[in-house]
mmCIF file as Biopython writes it, N, C-alpha, C and O atoms, coordinates in Angstrom:
data_model
#
loop_
_atom_site.group_PDB
_atom_site.id
_atom_site.type_symbol
_atom_site.label_atom_id
_atom_site.label_alt_id
_atom_site.label_comp_id
_atom_site.label_asym_id
_atom_site.label_entity_id
_atom_site.label_seq_id
_atom_site.pdbx_PDB_ins_code
_atom_site.Cartn_x
_atom_site.Cartn_y
_atom_site.Cartn_z
_atom_site.occupancy
_atom_site.B_iso_or_equiv
_atom_site.auth_seq_id
_atom_site.auth_asym_id
_atom_site.pdbx_PDB_model_num
ATOM 1   N N  . MET A ? 1  ? 105.576 33.748 114.613 1.0 0.0 1  A 1 
ATOM 2   C CA . MET A ? 1  ? 104.912 32.551 115.087 1.0 0.0 1  A 1 
ATOM 3   C C  . MET A ? 1  ? 104.723 31.627 113.881 1.0 0.0 1  A 1 
ATOM 4   O O  . MET A ? 1  ? 104.221 32.038 112.835 1.0 0.0 1  A 1 
ATOM 5   N N  . ASN A ? 2  ? 105.134 30.381 114.052 1.0 0.0 2  A 1 
ATOM 6   C CA . ASN A ? 2  ? 104.976 29.437 112.950 1.0 0.0 2  A 1 
ATOM 7   C C  . ASN A ? 2  ? 103.658 28.677 113.079 1.0 0.0 2  A 1 
ATOM 8   O O  . ASN A ? 2  ? 102.937 28.831 114.065 1.0 0.0 2  A 1 
ATOM 9   N N  . LYS A ? 3  ? 103.357 27.875 112.097 1.0 0.0 3  A 1 
ATOM 10  C CA . LYS A ? 3  ? 102.081 27.177 112.044 1.0 0.0 3  A 1 
ATOM 11  C C  . LYS A ? 3  ? 101.895 26.257 113.244 1.0 0.0 3  A 1 
ATOM 12  O O  . LYS A ? 3  ? 100.801 26.183 113.804 1.0 0.0 3  A 1 
ATOM 13  N N  . THR A ? 4  ? 102.947 25.562 113.641 1.0 0.0 4  A 1 
ATOM 14  C CA . THR A ? 4  ? 102.855 24.641 114.778 1.0 0.0 4  A 1 
ATOM 15  C C  . THR A ? 4  ? 102.489 25.375 116.059 1.0 0.0 4  A 1 
ATOM 16  O O  . THR A ? 4  ? 101.633 24.918 116.817 1.0 0.0 4  A 1 
ATOM 17  N N  . GLU A ? 5  ? 103.127 26.499 116.301 1.0 0.0 5  A 1 
ATOM 18  C CA . GLU A ? 5  ? 102.818 27.295 117.496 1.0 0.0 5  A 1 
ATOM 19  C C  . GLU A ? 5  ? 101.376 27.804 117.451 1.0 0.0 5  A 1 
ATOM 20  O O  . GLU A ? 5  ? 100.669 27.790 118.459 1.0 0.0 5  A 1 
ATOM 21  N N  . LEU A ? 6  ? 100.961 28.244 116.287 1.0 0.0 6  A 1 
ATOM 22  C CA . LEU A ? 6  ? 99.597  28.745 116.122 1.0 0.0 6  A 1 
ATOM 23  C C  . LEU A ? 6  ? 98.573  27.650 116.418 1.0 0.0 6  A 1 
ATOM 24  O O  . LEU A ? 6  ? 97.594  27.884 117.126 1.0 0.0 6  A 1 
ATOM 25  N N  . VAL A ? 7  ? 98.800  26.470 115.880 1.0 0.0 7  A 1 
ATOM 26  C CA . VAL A ? 7  ? 97.885  25.348 116.098 1.0 0.0 7  A 1 
ATOM 27  C C  . VAL A ? 7  ? 97.875  24.968 117.578 1.0 0.0 7  A 1 
ATOM 28  O O  . VAL A ? 7  ? 96.809  24.698 118.131 1.0 0.0 7  A 1 
ATOM 29  N N  . GLU A ? 8  ? 99.032  24.940 118.224 1.0 0.0 8  A 1 
ATOM 30  C CA . GLU A ? 8  ? 99.096  24.596 119.644 1.0 0.0 8  A 1 
ATOM 31  C C  . GLU A ? 8  ? 98.332  25.607 120.491 1.0 0.0 8  A 1 
ATOM 32  O O  . GLU A ? 8  ? 97.582  25.222 121.388 1.0 0.0 8  A 1 
ATOM 33  N N  . ARG A ? 9  ? 98.513  26.875 120.220 1.0 0.0 9  A 1 
ATOM 34  C CA . ARG A ? 9  ? 97.801  27.913 120.973 1.0 0.0 9  A 1 
ATOM 35  C C  . ARG A ? 9  ? 96.302  27.844 120.743 1.0 0.0 9  A 1 
ATOM 36  O O  . ARG A ? 9  ? 95.511  27.985 121.675 1.0 0.0 9  A 1 
ATOM 37  N N  . PHE A ? 10 ? 95.922  27.626 119.497 1.0 0.0 10 A 1 
ATOM 38  C CA . PHE A ? 10 ? 94.503  27.548 119.183 1.0 0.0 10 A 1 
ATOM 39  C C  . PHE A ? 10 ? 93.868  26.326 119.834 1.0 0.0 10 A 1 
ATOM 40  O O  . PHE A ? 10 ? 92.739  26.398 120.320 1.0 0.0 10 A 1 
ATOM 41  N N  . THR A ? 11 ? 94.577  25.214 119.847 1.0 0.0 11 A 1 
ATOM 42  C CA . THR A ? 11 ? 94.073  24.005 120.495 1.0 0.0 11 A 1 
ATOM 43  C C  . THR A ? 11 ? 93.878  24.248 121.988 1.0 0.0 11 A 1 
ATOM 44  O O  . THR A ? 11 ? 92.892  23.790 122.565 1.0 0.0 11 A 1 
ATOM 45  N N  . ALA A ? 12 ? 94.796  24.954 122.611 1.0 0.0 12 A 1 
ATOM 46  C CA . ALA A ? 12 ? 94.660  25.275 124.030 1.0 0.0 12 A 1 
ATOM 47  C C  . ALA A ? 12 ? 93.401  26.110 124.277 1.0 0.0 12 A 1 
ATOM 48  O O  . ALA A ? 12 ? 92.700  25.907 125.268 1.0 0.0 12 A 1 
ATOM 49  N N  . ILE A ? 13 ? 93.126  27.036 123.384 1.0 0.0 13 A 1 
ATOM 50  C CA . ILE A ? 13 ? 91.925  27.867 123.518 1.0 0.0 13 A 1 
ATOM 51  C C  . ILE A ? 13 ? 90.665  27.027 123.333 1.0 0.0 13 A 1 
ATOM 52  O O  . ILE A ? 13 ? 89.720  27.153 124.111 1.0 0.0 13 A 1 
ATOM 53  N N  . THR A ? 14 ? 90.641  26.188 122.333 1.0 0.0 14 A 1 
ATOM 54  C CA . THR A ? 14 ? 89.438  25.389 122.075 1.0 0.0 14 A 1 
ATOM 55  C C  . THR A ? 14 ? 89.194  24.376 123.186 1.0 0.0 14 A 1 
ATOM 56  O O  . THR A ? 14 ? 88.049  24.002 123.438 1.0 0.0 14 A 1 
ATOM 57  N N  . ASN A ? 15 ? 90.248  23.929 123.850 1.0 0.0 15 A 1 
ATOM 58  C CA . ASN A ? 15 ? 90.076  22.996 124.962 1.0 0.0 15 A 1 
ATOM 59  C C  . ASN A ? 15 ? 89.373  23.656 126.144 1.0 0.0 15 A 1 
ATOM 60  O O  . ASN A ? 15 ? 88.793  22.965 126.982 1.0 0.0 15 A 1 
ATOM 61  N N  . LYS A ? 16 ? 89.419  24.964 126.217 1.0 0.0 16 A 1 
ATOM 62  C CA . LYS A ? 16 ? 88.760  25.694 127.302 1.0 0.0 16 A 1 
ATOM 63  C C  . LYS A ? 16 ? 87.274  25.921 127.023 1.0 0.0 16 A 1 
ATOM 64  O O  . LYS A ? 16 ? 86.559  26.432 127.885 1.0 0.0 16 A 1 
ATOM 65  N N  . ARG A ? 17 ? 86.811  25.557 125.857 1.0 0.0 17 A 1 
ATOM 66  C CA . ARG A ? 17 ? 85.401  25.707 125.509 1.0 0.0 17 A 1 
ATOM 67  C C  . ARG A ? 17 ? 84.524  24.923 126.475 1.0 0.0 17 A 1 
ATOM 68  O O  . ARG A ? 17 ? 83.460  25.392 126.878 1.0 0.0 17 A 1 
ATOM 69  N N  . GLU A ? 18 ? 84.973  23.735 126.841 1.0 0.0 18 A 1 
ATOM 70  C CA . GLU A ? 18 ? 84.201  22.894 127.749 1.0 0.0 18 A 1 
ATOM 71  C C  . GLU A ? 18 ? 83.977  23.588 129.093 1.0 0.0 18 A 1 
ATOM 72  O O  . GLU A ? 18 ? 82.938  23.387 129.722 1.0 0.0 18 A 1 
ATOM 73  N N  . TYR A ? 19 ? 84.919  24.386 129.532 1.0 0.0 19 A 1 
ATOM 74  C CA . TYR A ? 19 ? 84.753  25.141 130.776 1.0 0.0 19 A 1 
ATOM 75  C C  . TYR A ? 19 ? 83.568  26.104 130.666 1.0 0.0 19 A 1 
ATOM 76  O O  . TYR A ? 19 ? 82.778  26.231 131.601 1.0 0.0 19 A 1 
ATOM 77  N N  . LEU A ? 20 ? 83.450  26.778 129.524 1.0 0.0 20 A 1 
ATOM 78  C CA . LEU A ? 20 ? 82.327  27.693 129.317 1.0 0.0 20 A 1 
ATOM 79  C C  . LEU A ? 20 ? 81.001  26.942 129.317 1.0 0.0 20 A 1 
ATOM 80  O O  . LEU A ? 20 ? 80.009  27.428 129.859 1.0 0.0 20 A 1 
ATOM 81  N N  . VAL A ? 21 ? 80.985  25.768 128.715 1.0 0.0 21 A 1 
ATOM 82  C CA . VAL A ? 21 ? 79.760  24.965 128.672 1.0 0.0 21 A 1 
ATOM 83  C C  . VAL A ? 21 ? 79.359  24.564 130.089 1.0 0.0 21 A 1 
ATOM 84  O O  . VAL A ? 21 ? 78.184  24.649 130.448 1.0 0.0 21 A 1 
ATOM 85  N N  . LYS A ? 22 ? 80.324  24.129 130.893 1.0 0.0 22 A 1 
ATOM 86  C CA . LYS A ? 22 ? 80.026  23.738 132.275 1.0 0.0 22 A 1 
ATOM 87  C C  . LYS A ? 22 ? 79.576  24.942 133.096 1.0 0.0 22 A 1 
ATOM 88  O O  . LYS A ? 22 ? 78.680  24.833 133.933 1.0 0.0 22 A 1 
ATOM 89  N N  . LEU A ? 23 ? 80.200  26.083 132.852 1.0 0.0 23 A 1 
ATOM 90  C CA . LEU A ? 23 ? 79.819  27.296 133.566 1.0 0.0 23 A 1 
ATOM 91  C C  . LEU A ? 23 ? 78.384  27.684 133.245 1.0 0.0 23 A 1 
ATOM 92  O O  . LEU A ? 23 ? 77.660  28.170 134.114 1.0 0.0 23 A 1 
ATOM 93  N N  . LEU A ? 24 ? 77.978  27.473 132.017 1.0 0.0 24 A 1 
ATOM 94  C CA . LEU A ? 24 ? 76.626  27.801 131.580 1.0 0.0 24 A 1 
ATOM 95  C C  . LEU A ? 24 ? 75.567  26.971 132.306 1.0 0.0 24 A 1 
ATOM 96  O O  . LEU A ? 24 ? 74.411  27.386 132.393 1.0 0.0 24 A 1 
ATOM 97  N N  . GLU A ? 25 ? 75.947  25.815 132.822 1.0 0.0 25 A 1 
ATOM 98  C CA . GLU A ? 25 ? 75.021  24.940 133.533 1.0 0.0 25 A 1 
ATOM 99  C C  . GLU A ? 25 ? 74.702  25.435 134.940 1.0 0.0 25 A 1 
ATOM 100 O O  . GLU A ? 25 ? 73.759  24.946 135.563 1.0 0.0 25 A 1 
ATOM 101 N N  . LYS A ? 26 ? 75.467  26.393 135.450 1.0 0.0 26 A 1 
ATOM 102 C CA . LYS A ? 26 ? 75.244  26.922 136.799 1.0 0.0 26 A 1 
ATOM 103 C C  . LYS A ? 26 ? 73.942  27.731 136.815 1.0 0.0 26 A 1 
ATOM 104 O O  . LYS A ? 26 ? 73.687  28.511 135.898 1.0 0.0 26 A 1 
ATOM 105 N N  . PRO A ? 27 ? 73.124  27.548 137.848 1.0 0.0 27 A 1 
ATOM 106 C CA . PRO A ? 27 ? 71.811  28.195 137.882 1.0 0.0 27 A 1 
ATOM 107 C C  . PRO A ? 27 ? 71.822  29.680 138.268 1.0 0.0 27 A 1 
ATOM 108 O O  . PRO A ? 27 ? 70.849  30.381 137.987 1.0 0.0 27 A 1 
ATOM 109 N N  . ASN A ? 28 ? 72.868  30.170 138.889 1.0 0.0 28 A 1 
ATOM 110 C CA . ASN A ? 28 ? 72.852  31.524 139.452 1.0 0.0 28 A 1 
ATOM 111 C C  . ASN A ? 28 ? 73.674  32.532 138.652 1.0 0.0 28 A 1 
ATOM 112 O O  . ASN A ? 28 ? 74.319  33.401 139.239 1.0 0.0 28 A 1 
ATOM 113 N N  . LEU A ? 29 ? 73.662  32.435 137.357 1.0 0.0 29 A 1 
ATOM 114 C CA . LEU A ? 29 ? 74.491  33.314 136.533 1.0 0.0 29 A 1 
ATOM 115 C C  . LEU A ? 29 ? 73.849  34.672 136.247 1.0 0.0 29 A 1 
ATOM 116 O O  . LEU A ? 29 ? 74.551  35.664 136.051 1.0 0.0 29 A 1 
ATOM 117 N N  . GLY A ? 30 ? 72.558  34.714 136.223 1.0 0.0 30 A 1 
ATOM 118 C CA . GLY A ? 30 ? 71.879  35.966 135.934 1.0 0.0 30 A 1 
ATOM 119 C C  . GLY A ? 30 ? 72.225  36.467 134.537 1.0 0.0 30 A 1 
ATOM 120 O O  . GLY A ? 30 ? 72.194  35.709 133.567 1.0 0.0 30 A 1 
ATOM 121 N N  . ALA A ? 31 ? 72.554  37.757 134.447 1.0 0.0 31 A 1 
ATOM 122 C CA . ALA A ? 31 ? 72.857  38.383 133.159 1.0 0.0 31 A 1 
ATOM 123 C C  . ALA A ? 31 ? 74.159  37.864 132.553 1.0 0.0 31 A 1 
ATOM 124 O O  . ALA A ? 31 ? 74.376  37.999 131.349 1.0 0.0 31 A 1 
ATOM 125 N N  . LEU A ? 32 ? 75.020  37.274 133.370 1.0 0.0 32 A 1 
ATOM 126 C CA . LEU A ? 32 ? 76.285  36.731 132.865 1.0 0.0 32 A 1 
ATOM 127 C C  . LEU A ? 32 ? 76.047  35.605 131.865 1.0 0.0 32 A 1 
ATOM 128 O O  . LEU A ? 32 ? 76.896  35.330 131.017 1.0 0.0 32 A 1 
ATOM 129 N N  . ARG A ? 33 ? 74.891  34.957 131.968 1.0 0.0 33 A 1 
ATOM 130 C CA . ARG A ? 33 ? 74.545  33.874 131.040 1.0 0.0 33 A 1 
ATOM 131 C C  . ARG A ? 33 ? 74.576  34.356 129.580 1.0 0.0 33 A 1 
ATOM 132 O O  . ARG A ? 33 ? 75.002  33.618 128.692 1.0 0.0 33 A 1 
ATOM 133 N N  . LEU A ? 34 ? 74.130  35.576 129.338 1.0 0.0 34 A 1 
ATOM 134 C CA . LEU A ? 34 ? 74.154  36.137 127.980 1.0 0.0 34 A 1 
ATOM 135 C C  . LEU A ? 34 ? 75.585  36.267 127.463 1.0 0.0 34 A 1 
ATOM 136 O O  . LEU A ? 34 ? 75.866  35.961 126.305 1.0 0.0 34 A 1 
ATOM 137 N N  . ASP A ? 35 ? 76.476  36.721 128.327 1.0 0.0 35 A 1 
ATOM 138 C CA . ASP A ? 35 ? 77.879  36.877 127.931 1.0 0.0 35 A 1 
ATOM 139 C C  . ASP A ? 35 ? 78.532  35.530 127.637 1.0 0.0 35 A 1 
ATOM 140 O O  . ASP A ? 35 ? 79.323  35.411 126.702 1.0 0.0 35 A 1 
ATOM 141 N N  . ILE A ? 36 ? 78.203  34.528 128.428 1.0 0.0 36 A 1 
ATOM 142 C CA . ILE A ? 36 ? 78.768  33.197 128.207 1.0 0.0 36 A 1 
ATOM 143 C C  . ILE A ? 36 ? 78.240  32.614 126.904 1.0 0.0 36 A 1 
ATOM 144 O O  . ILE A ? 36 ? 78.995  32.017 126.136 1.0 0.0 36 A 1 
ATOM 145 N N  . ASN A ? 37 ? 76.954  32.783 126.655 1.0 0.0 37 A 1 
ATOM 146 C CA . ASN A ? 37 ? 76.381  32.325 125.381 1.0 0.0 37 A 1 
ATOM 147 C C  . ASN A ? 37 ? 77.064  33.007 124.199 1.0 0.0 37 A 1 
ATOM 148 O O  . ASN A ? 37 ? 77.387  32.360 123.203 1.0 0.0 37 A 1 
ATOM 149 N N  . GLN A ? 38 ? 77.281  34.307 124.315 1.0 0.0 38 A 1 
ATOM 150 C CA . GLN A ? 38 ? 77.935  35.053 123.240 1.0 0.0 38 A 1 
ATOM 151 C C  . GLN A ? 38 ? 79.367  34.554 123.034 1.0 0.0 38 A 1 
ATOM 152 O O  . GLN A ? 38 ? 79.818  34.392 121.900 1.0 0.0 38 A 1 
ATOM 153 N N  . ALA A ? 39 ? 80.068  34.314 124.128 1.0 0.0 39 A 1 
ATOM 154 C CA . ALA A ? 39 ? 81.441  33.810 124.030 1.0 0.0 39 A 1 
ATOM 155 C C  . ALA A ? 39 ? 81.476  32.457 123.333 1.0 0.0 39 A 1 
ATOM 156 O O  . ALA A ? 39 ? 82.344  32.209 122.496 1.0 0.0 39 A 1 
ATOM 157 N N  . LEU A ? 40 ? 80.538  31.583 123.674 1.0 0.0 40 A 1 
ATOM 158 C CA . LEU A ? 40 ? 80.479  30.272 123.030 1.0 0.0 40 A 1 
ATOM 159 C C  . LEU A ? 40 ? 80.178  30.387 121.539 1.0 0.0 40 A 1 
ATOM 160 O O  . LEU A ? 40 ? 80.783  29.686 120.728 1.0 0.0 40 A 1 
ATOM 161 N N  . GLU A ? 41 ? 79.252  31.262 121.177 1.0 0.0 41 A 1 
ATOM 162 C CA . GLU A ? 41 ? 78.924  31.453 119.766 1.0 0.0 41 A 1 
ATOM 163 C C  . GLU A ? 41 ? 80.149  31.951 118.988 1.0 0.0 41 A 1 
ATOM 164 O O  . GLU A ? 41 ? 80.450  31.457 117.901 1.0 0.0 41 A 1 
ATOM 165 N N  . GLU A ? 42 ? 80.840  32.924 119.555 1.0 0.0 42 A 1 
ATOM 166 C CA . GLU A ? 42 ? 82.007  33.478 118.872 1.0 0.0 42 A 1 
ATOM 167 C C  . GLU A ? 42 ? 83.144  32.466 118.807 1.0 0.0 42 A 1 
ATOM 168 O O  . GLU A ? 42 ? 83.856  32.398 117.805 1.0 0.0 42 A 1 
ATOM 169 N N  . LEU A ? 43 ? 83.318  31.686 119.857 1.0 0.0 43 A 1 
ATOM 170 C CA . LEU A ? 43 ? 84.353  30.660 119.848 1.0 0.0 43 A 1 
ATOM 171 C C  . LEU A ? 43 ? 84.045  29.592 118.809 1.0 0.0 43 A 1 
ATOM 172 O O  . LEU A ? 43 ? 84.944  29.122 118.112 1.0 0.0 43 A 1 
ATOM 173 N N  . ASP A ? 44 ? 82.779  29.208 118.703 1.0 0.0 44 A 1 
ATOM 174 C CA . ASP A ? 44 ? 82.392  28.222 117.690 1.0 0.0 44 A 1 
ATOM 175 C C  . ASP A ? 44 ? 82.647  28.747 116.278 1.0 0.0 44 A 1 
ATOM 176 O O  . ASP A ? 44 ? 83.094  28.000 115.408 1.0 0.0 44 A 1 
ATOM 177 N N  . GLU A ? 45 ? 82.365  30.021 116.051 1.0 0.0 45 A 1 
ATOM 178 C CA . GLU A ? 45 ? 82.647  30.618 114.739 1.0 0.0 45 A 1 
ATOM 179 C C  . GLU A ? 45 ? 84.153  30.636 114.467 1.0 0.0 45 A 1 
ATOM 180 O O  . GLU A ? 45 ? 84.592  30.350 113.353 1.0 0.0 45 A 1 
ATOM 181 N N  . LEU A ? 46 ? 84.929  30.968 115.478 1.0 0.0 46 A 1 
ATOM 182 C CA . LEU A ? 46 ? 86.379  30.998 115.328 1.0 0.0 46 A 1 
ATOM 183 C C  . LEU A ? 46 ? 86.927  29.608 115.015 1.0 0.0 46 A 1 
ATOM 184 O O  . LEU A ? 46 ? 87.803  29.455 114.165 1.0 0.0 46 A 1 
ATOM 185 N N  . ILE A ? 47 ? 86.405  28.600 115.707 1.0 0.0 47 A 1 
ATOM 186 C CA . ILE A ? 47 ? 86.836  27.222 115.458 1.0 0.0 47 A 1 
ATOM 187 C C  . ILE A ? 47 ? 86.509  26.825 114.021 1.0 0.0 47 A 1 
ATOM 188 O O  . ILE A ? 47 ? 87.329  26.217 113.334 1.0 0.0 47 A 1 
ATOM 189 N N  . GLU A ? 48 ? 85.320  27.171 113.581 1.0 0.0 48 A 1 
ATOM 190 C CA . GLU A ? 48 ? 84.908  26.845 112.208 1.0 0.0 48 A 1 
ATOM 191 C C  . GLU A ? 48 ? 85.827  27.511 111.185 1.0 0.0 48 A 1 
ATOM 192 O O  . GLU A ? 48 ? 86.247  26.876 110.218 1.0 0.0 48 A 1 
ATOM 193 N N  . GLU A ? 49 ? 86.134  28.773 111.396 1.0 0.0 49 A 1 
ATOM 194 C CA . GLU A ? 49 ? 87.012  29.494 110.476 1.0 0.0 49 A 1 
ATOM 195 C C  . GLU A ? 49 ? 88.425  28.918 110.499 1.0 0.0 49 A 1 
ATOM 196 O O  . GLU A ? 49 ? 89.062  28.791 109.454 1.0 0.0 49 A 1 
ATOM 197 N N  . PHE A ? 50 ? 88.909  28.575 111.675 1.0 0.0 50 A 1 
ATOM 198 C CA . PHE A ? 50 ? 90.243  27.996 111.784 1.0 0.0 50 A 1 
ATOM 199 C C  . PHE A ? 50 ? 90.320  26.682 111.024 1.0 0.0 50 A 1 
ATOM 200 O O  . PHE A ? 50 ? 91.294  26.416 110.319 1.0 0.0 50 A 1 
ATOM 201 N N  . GLU A ? 51 ? 89.284  25.861 111.174 1.0 0.0 51 A 1 
ATOM 202 C CA . GLU A ? 51 ? 89.271  24.572 110.485 1.0 0.0 51 A 1 
ATOM 203 C C  . GLU A ? 51 ? 89.148  24.723 108.973 1.0 0.0 51 A 1 
ATOM 204 O O  . GLU A ? 51 ? 89.567  23.834 108.231 1.0 0.0 51 A 1 
ATOM 205 N N  . GLN A ? 52 ? 88.584  25.828 108.508 1.0 0.0 52 A 1 
ATOM 206 C CA . GLN A ? 52 ? 88.544  26.090 107.069 1.0 0.0 52 A 1 
ATOM 207 C C  . GLN A ? 52 ? 89.926  26.481 106.558 1.0 0.0 52 A 1 
ATOM 208 O O  . GLN A ? 52 ? 90.315  26.109 105.451 1.0 0.0 52 A 1 
ATOM 209 N N  . VAL A ? 53 ? 90.663  27.230 107.369 1.0 0.0 53 A 1 
ATOM 210 C CA . VAL A ? 53 ? 92.004  27.667 106.963 1.0 0.0 53 A 1 
ATOM 211 C C  . VAL A ? 53 ? 93.007  26.525 107.081 1.0 0.0 53 A 1 
ATOM 212 O O  . VAL A ? 53 ? 93.881  26.370 106.229 1.0 0.0 53 A 1 
ATOM 213 N N  . PHE A ? 54 ? 92.878  25.720 108.147 1.0 0.0 54 A 1 
ATOM 214 C CA . PHE A ? 54 ? 93.776  24.594 108.382 1.0 0.0 54 A 1 
ATOM 215 C C  . PHE A ? 54 ? 92.957  23.304 108.454 1.0 0.0 54 A 1 
ATOM 216 O O  . PHE A ? 54 ? 92.798  22.738 109.535 1.0 0.0 54 A 1 
ATOM 217 N N  . PRO A ? 55 ? 92.441  22.838 107.326 1.0 0.0 55 A 1 
ATOM 218 C CA . PRO A ? 55 ? 91.544  21.671 107.350 1.0 0.0 55 A 1 
ATOM 219 C C  . PRO A ? 55 ? 92.228  20.384 107.818 1.0 0.0 55 A 1 
ATOM 220 O O  . PRO A ? 55 ? 91.546  19.444 108.227 1.0 0.0 55 A 1 
ATOM 221 N N  . ASP A ? 56 ? 93.539  20.326 107.767 1.0 0.0 56 A 1 
ATOM 222 C CA . ASP A ? 56 ? 94.240  19.114 108.159 1.0 0.0 56 A 1 
ATOM 223 C C  . ASP A ? 56 ? 94.567  19.066 109.649 1.0 0.0 56 A 1 
ATOM 224 O O  . ASP A ? 56 ? 95.126  18.076 110.120 1.0 0.0 56 A 1 
ATOM 225 N N  . GLU A ? 57 ? 94.230  20.112 110.399 1.0 0.0 57 A 1 
ATOM 226 C CA . GLU A ? 57 ? 94.529  20.179 111.819 1.0 0.0 57 A 1 
ATOM 227 C C  . GLU A ? 57 ? 93.299  19.839 112.643 1.0 0.0 57 A 1 
ATOM 228 O O  . GLU A ? 57 ? 92.194  20.285 112.334 1.0 0.0 57 A 1 
ATOM 229 N N  . LYS A ? 58 ? 93.490  19.055 113.684 1.0 0.0 58 A 1 
ATOM 230 C CA . LYS A ? 58 ? 92.396  18.735 114.615 1.0 0.0 58 A 1 
ATOM 231 C C  . LYS A ? 58 ? 92.480  19.695 115.785 1.0 0.0 58 A 1 
ATOM 232 O O  . LYS A ? 58 ? 93.547  19.857 116.377 1.0 0.0 58 A 1 
ATOM 233 N N  . THR A ? 59 ? 91.352  20.347 116.132 1.0 0.0 59 A 1 
ATOM 234 C CA . THR A ? 59 ? 91.349  21.311 117.224 1.0 0.0 59 A 1 
ATOM 235 C C  . THR A ? 59 ? 90.578  20.807 118.429 1.0 0.0 59 A 1 
ATOM 236 O O  . THR A ? 59 ? 90.567  21.470 119.467 1.0 0.0 59 A 1 
ATOM 237 N N  . SER A ? 60 ? 89.949  19.681 118.327 1.0 0.0 60 A 1 
ATOM 238 C CA . SER A ? 60 ? 89.207  19.183 119.488 1.0 0.0 60 A 1 
ATOM 239 C C  . SER A ? 60 ? 89.385  17.694 119.632 1.0 0.0 60 A 1 
ATOM 240 O O  . SER A ? 60 ? 88.833  17.094 120.555 1.0 0.0 60 A 1 
#
């Protein structure tokens, strides 16, 4: 996998972050809310690390 493919795949993943945020707004999630919060935290950390490795690439 080359850098371009990696950036494209990562951008596709980061674009799905908004879906998690919208899902978190639903009132009837129960315990699933914890899992969504955890997923968002981990995704944010991954985005931060990716941007440190590839500072010239825009992911959002």
